[in-house]
Legacy VTK file of the C-alpha trace (Angstrom):
# vtk DataFile Version 3.0
C-alpha trace
ASCII
DATASET POLYDATA
POINTS 404 float
144.175 139.597 150.158
140.914 137.658 150.030
139.609 135.949 146.921
136.988 138.656 146.501
139.444 141.520 146.867
141.908 139.957 144.409
139.196 139.344 141.815
137.680 142.798 142.257
141.132 144.325 141.800
141.694 142.170 138.720
138.350 143.234 137.275
139.217 146.882 137.846
142.677 146.459 136.371
141.355 144.724 133.268
138.184 146.806 132.873
136.131 143.615 133.059
138.684 141.472 131.185
140.479 138.898 133.352
143.927 137.590 132.492
144.273 133.782 132.790
147.306 131.542 133.305
147.954 128.534 131.031
146.446 125.272 132.342
148.382 122.249 131.045
146.963 118.713 131.221
148.803 115.413 130.577
147.235 112.133 129.457
148.945 108.860 130.325
147.621 107.145 127.181
148.748 109.857 124.741
151.936 111.003 122.995
152.135 114.791 122.521
151.932 116.157 118.997
154.114 119.123 120.093
152.038 121.843 118.422
150.616 123.707 121.446
153.721 125.891 121.884
155.010 124.221 125.048
158.811 124.211 125.280
160.303 120.923 123.958
161.850 120.200 127.378
158.504 120.521 129.185
156.141 118.036 127.551
156.856 115.593 130.398
157.171 118.259 133.106
154.818 116.341 135.422
156.822 113.113 135.131
156.928 110.233 132.693
154.426 108.238 134.721
151.819 110.967 134.161
152.300 110.881 130.405
152.979 113.725 128.010
151.241 117.086 128.143
149.042 117.205 125.075
146.214 119.467 126.247
145.849 123.084 127.306
142.511 123.960 128.913
140.850 127.368 128.613
138.381 129.193 130.871
138.088 126.018 132.893
136.290 125.631 136.206
136.323 121.836 135.710
139.144 119.728 137.185
140.779 117.138 134.955
139.937 113.546 135.877
143.261 111.766 135.426
143.110 109.134 138.135
144.813 108.954 141.540
147.971 110.790 140.408
146.096 113.873 139.206
147.849 117.046 140.393
146.015 119.547 142.615
143.983 121.973 140.468
144.887 120.099 137.253
142.825 121.493 134.396
141.592 124.517 136.356
142.162 128.068 135.115
143.717 130.689 137.386
143.087 134.436 137.197
146.372 136.390 137.324
146.630 139.749 139.101
149.964 141.536 139.000
150.530 144.822 140.810
153.663 146.610 142.007
155.898 143.620 141.527
153.646 141.089 143.252
151.597 138.370 141.591
148.389 136.874 142.980
146.483 133.958 141.445
142.896 132.908 142.130
140.967 130.028 140.596
138.415 131.175 138.038
136.070 128.646 139.677
136.382 130.417 143.035
136.007 133.836 141.451
132.753 132.814 139.759
131.444 131.313 143.000
132.285 134.566 144.816
131.162 137.209 142.306
128.593 135.177 140.348
126.760 137.179 137.681
129.322 139.972 137.862
131.628 137.662 135.903
129.458 135.292 133.857
126.191 137.279 133.670
122.809 136.793 135.283
121.456 134.523 132.541
124.218 131.924 132.952
124.455 132.217 136.734
120.735 131.792 137.365
120.553 128.728 135.121
123.801 126.975 136.105
125.242 128.553 139.295
128.646 128.345 137.652
130.535 128.473 134.351
129.203 125.389 132.516
131.752 124.920 129.732
135.439 125.079 128.928
137.574 124.683 125.846
140.955 123.146 125.175
143.671 122.484 122.661
144.018 118.734 122.158
147.285 117.808 120.482
148.168 114.146 120.025
150.698 112.469 117.735
148.544 109.338 117.409
144.774 108.830 117.319
142.692 108.340 120.441
140.700 105.143 121.027
137.096 104.969 119.843
135.167 106.207 122.866
131.928 107.796 123.971
130.975 110.638 126.284
127.845 110.054 128.304
124.610 111.905 127.840
123.178 113.582 130.933
120.789 110.745 131.780
123.494 108.076 131.875
126.140 110.338 133.433
123.812 111.207 136.309
123.836 107.548 137.394
127.567 107.921 138.076
127.172 111.308 139.738
128.468 113.157 136.675
127.119 115.350 133.901
127.054 114.561 130.193
129.625 115.890 127.778
128.810 117.168 124.307
131.837 118.626 122.553
132.925 120.074 119.230
136.137 120.278 117.204
137.789 123.010 115.163
141.208 122.616 113.542
143.074 125.963 113.540
145.392 126.398 110.589
147.928 128.167 112.833
148.487 124.987 114.872
148.447 122.426 112.076
151.658 122.777 110.109
151.645 118.968 109.935
149.010 116.284 110.448
150.932 113.889 112.727
150.311 110.128 112.432
146.623 109.831 111.506
144.723 113.009 110.532
141.439 111.152 110.272
138.695 110.706 112.868
136.408 107.715 113.197
132.855 108.881 113.922
129.913 106.705 114.913
129.155 103.334 113.323
128.523 102.331 109.721
124.835 102.289 108.774
123.575 98.745 109.185
125.844 97.946 112.125
124.028 95.870 114.741
124.188 96.056 118.529
125.282 92.417 118.564
128.401 93.372 116.589
129.230 96.057 119.143
128.535 93.643 122.023
131.029 91.176 120.525
133.697 93.902 120.362
133.119 94.863 123.983
133.264 91.238 125.136
136.643 90.943 123.368
138.087 94.078 124.999
140.694 92.177 127.026
141.740 89.881 124.162
143.981 92.294 122.292
142.518 94.236 119.377
138.713 94.193 119.653
138.513 95.724 116.118
135.631 98.068 116.891
136.816 100.607 114.317
136.029 97.960 111.660
132.423 98.975 112.380
133.104 102.694 111.901
134.098 105.166 109.190
137.161 107.445 109.257
136.745 110.999 107.951
139.714 113.014 106.704
140.232 116.144 108.844
140.554 119.540 107.171
142.210 122.553 108.826
139.828 125.486 109.121
136.755 123.277 109.601
135.189 121.313 112.458
132.707 118.754 113.755
129.947 118.626 116.351
129.985 115.551 118.626
127.008 115.229 120.929
127.001 112.903 123.923
126.350 109.270 123.014
128.330 109.356 119.744
131.402 107.136 119.369
134.476 108.938 118.092
138.220 108.298 117.818
139.809 111.753 117.413
142.526 111.992 114.804
145.823 113.781 114.974
145.211 117.352 113.888
145.731 119.796 116.732
142.188 120.513 117.836
140.383 123.404 119.493
137.640 121.700 121.488
134.790 123.603 123.187
132.754 121.322 125.450
130.355 121.095 128.348
132.045 121.261 131.755
132.643 117.553 132.265
135.433 114.990 131.809
133.296 111.841 131.538
133.984 109.020 129.042
134.156 105.297 128.347
136.767 103.824 125.988
135.294 101.229 123.594
138.500 100.451 121.653
141.094 98.163 123.235
144.119 98.840 121.016
145.349 101.976 119.235
148.507 101.536 117.231
150.717 99.444 119.505
149.164 100.729 122.734
146.782 98.627 124.828
143.935 100.599 126.426
143.520 99.615 130.107
140.234 97.853 130.809
139.553 100.310 133.635
138.963 102.974 130.984
136.187 100.881 129.441
134.345 101.041 132.774
135.304 104.611 133.669
132.270 106.613 134.876
130.084 103.492 135.001
128.139 103.040 138.283
129.837 100.454 140.502
126.839 98.142 140.361
126.936 98.181 136.533
130.647 97.408 136.029
130.814 94.284 133.861
127.382 94.960 132.363
127.774 95.125 128.573
124.170 96.272 128.197
124.891 99.390 130.244
127.732 100.248 127.870
125.385 99.810 124.912
122.925 102.169 126.641
125.577 104.902 126.574
125.217 105.064 122.788
122.741 107.266 120.970
122.160 104.485 118.487
120.342 106.416 115.763
122.941 109.183 115.786
125.786 106.648 115.528
124.377 104.833 112.479
123.047 107.990 110.789
123.652 107.659 107.002
123.739 111.481 106.774
126.290 111.905 109.579
128.399 114.457 107.688
125.446 116.690 106.879
124.370 116.687 110.512
127.753 117.141 112.211
130.354 118.730 109.898
130.907 122.482 110.313
132.480 125.041 108.021
132.894 128.565 109.434
129.843 130.789 109.030
130.405 134.571 108.900
128.700 136.396 111.754
127.882 139.213 109.290
128.487 139.571 105.558
132.244 139.397 105.029
132.418 142.481 102.810
130.797 144.549 105.596
133.129 143.442 108.369
136.235 143.690 106.209
135.344 147.307 105.503
135.251 147.801 109.288
138.637 146.150 109.772
137.874 142.563 110.812
136.436 139.161 109.905
134.444 137.063 112.353
132.886 133.629 111.929
130.994 131.092 113.980
133.162 127.978 114.107
131.050 125.998 116.622
127.310 126.456 116.296
125.405 123.158 116.359
125.315 122.588 120.144
123.030 124.327 122.634
125.648 123.775 125.383
128.320 126.137 123.966
129.403 128.058 120.892
132.630 129.560 119.552
133.832 132.242 117.137
137.050 133.034 115.329
137.882 136.748 115.162
140.487 138.131 112.756
141.460 141.795 113.167
143.098 142.904 109.934
146.614 144.428 109.835
146.773 148.014 111.055
143.131 148.088 112.179
141.417 148.958 115.454
137.914 147.649 116.065
135.374 147.487 118.874
133.572 144.147 119.061
130.393 143.631 121.072
129.072 140.252 122.245
125.903 139.466 124.167
127.543 137.002 126.540
130.676 136.370 128.596
133.443 134.372 126.948
136.937 132.991 127.278
139.466 133.667 124.550
142.817 132.389 123.346
145.037 134.339 120.963
146.296 132.254 118.038
148.300 134.728 115.988
149.703 138.235 116.247
150.027 140.902 118.914
148.300 144.103 119.872
145.979 145.389 122.560
142.603 144.267 123.914
140.981 146.780 126.231
143.741 147.851 128.666
145.829 144.724 128.012
148.842 144.189 125.782
148.268 140.814 124.145
150.567 138.558 122.144
150.703 134.984 120.930
154.005 133.435 122.080
156.011 131.035 119.937
157.256 128.961 122.911
155.911 128.673 126.476
157.731 127.193 129.452
155.737 125.060 131.888
154.622 127.407 134.678
155.261 130.553 132.632
152.607 133.260 132.626
151.509 134.528 129.222
149.433 137.316 127.680
147.452 135.173 125.259
144.457 134.008 127.334
141.667 136.050 128.927
138.099 135.865 130.199
135.739 138.665 129.179
132.889 139.328 131.609
129.383 139.780 130.252
129.291 143.502 131.063
132.575 144.092 129.229
131.434 141.980 126.268
128.177 143.903 125.955
129.894 147.281 126.257
132.317 146.318 123.504
135.988 145.310 123.581
138.438 147.563 121.751
141.090 145.537 119.921
144.026 147.031 118.034
146.375 145.248 115.637
149.529 147.329 114.997
151.064 144.830 112.577
151.568 145.973 108.997
151.397 142.408 107.663
149.709 139.864 109.971
146.128 139.533 111.181
145.470 139.260 114.911
143.517 136.011 115.314
141.661 134.808 118.408
139.162 132.112 119.306
136.263 132.948 121.647
134.333 130.270 123.578
130.864 130.997 124.972
128.521 129.242 127.376
125.087 127.802 126.528
122.276 129.689 124.835
124.342 132.476 123.254
121.799 135.201 122.366
123.861 136.176 119.318
123.655 132.713 117.747
120.691 132.946 115.378
121.413 130.785 112.364
LINES 1 405
404 0 1 2 3 4 5 6 7 8 9 10 11 12 13 14 15 16 17 18 19 20 21 22 23 24 25 26 27 28 29 30 31 32 33 34 35 36 37 38 39 40 41 42 43 44 45 46 47 48 49 50 51 52 53 54 55 56 57 58 59 60 61 62 63 64 65 66 67 68 69 70 71 72 73 74 75 76 77 78 79 80 81 82 83 84 85 86 87 88 89 90 91 92 93 94 95 96 97 98 99 100 101 102 103 104 105 106 107 108 109 110 111 112 113 114 115 116 117 118 119 120 121 122 123 124 125 126 127 128 129 130 131 132 133 134 135 136 137 138 139 140 141 142 143 144 145 146 147 148 149 150 151 152 153 154 155 156 157 158 159 160 161 162 163 164 165 166 167 168 169 170 171 172 173 174 175 176 177 178 179 180 181 182 183 184 185 186 187 188 189 190 191 192 193 194 195 196 197 198 199 200 201 202 203 204 205 206 207 208 209 210 211 212 213 214 215 216 217 218 219 220 221 222 223 224 225 226 227 228 229 230 231 232 233 234 235 236 237 238 239 240 241 242 243 244 245 246 247 248 249 250 251 252 253 254 255 256 257 258 259 260 261 262 263 264 265 266 267 268 269 270 271 272 273 274 275 276 277 278 279 280 281 282 283 284 285 286 287 288 289 290 291 292 293 294 295 296 297 298 299 300 301 302 303 304 305 306 307 308 309 310 311 312 313 314 315 316 317 318 319 320 321 322 323 324 325 326 327 328 329 330 331 332 333 334 335 336 337 338 339 340 341 342 343 344 345 346 347 348 349 350 351 352 353 354 355 356 357 358 359 360 361 362 363 364 365 366 367 368 369 370 371 372 373 374 375 376 377 378 379 380 381 382 383 384 385 386 387 388 389 390 391 392 393 394 395 396 397 398 399 400 401 402 403
């Protein structure tokens, strides 16, 4: 079967809702927090030299950038089509390239010629180094695109906080560029102490943060749902986390070859005013915002909130279908989804949130809803007498429904 015929069959089978396979991603500089439901024997399934698997990517048409040992198609989502005992898989990236607006809608296709975001679970036992994602202007110099992102901490995946459930954001007001320059010059001398210039914020399950490109951040150890622009660009500014040295090559990652060694270029990656903003919390912290008055939606059998809403590059919702209820939910745009809790049906699909997943196992917890299906309305049923059915939905840029 051709890519087109497989995808068209999958669209017909799912009535516009595509089933996706889990996409696992390791990081050599991370230790897994073991909260993303992967089987305990499989966190190092790609080999110890690749590092532990501490990320699962959703609705991704963006390959992971993990250096020369990166596996083929690492980070990319596959559509799954099963029929009469046979299983076919096609990259979501190839499906979008082939069927275009039929999957992601005319608005997104005409503006981006592809699916311009993805989301992930990030699950690390220890904190990440203080680092920055480029803005578009600086990323373009390295042939990349910028990377705004956002965080949400699902309660279902945070039964414990791991080693350091705090995130350093930005720089303390009054910090000078000379202080940052000194830290960068000392990168290869052990601990460059750049987090001395920052502030750590305690992370709270059920809330989140917006992190635009150009803002330094050292993500803490809550398991994190992370919608982001379709890019994997970064530069590490911190040389030591815990007892782990950060390789110098990660300081200069995604820096143009003719600017490697240029401290001033690294400083240019920072949105300085945003980093030293004395009202950082007010401008970046996010509590869920109900899509409609809660008493109205509860009467209809569900609760739905915006959990990511400060970025123009993406948005996300949490949907809770109450026990024993069946609802039809309409959205104005295509989206990916991951089921966090419960079981039931979504359109023609049986859906369930597994407790344990083997590496390579197919699941029924992740889907991509085409724009036509989203606009027509997706029927979701929760047969449980006790538990809500909870899912997260990640949207591309300019969601017409987001009017705060």
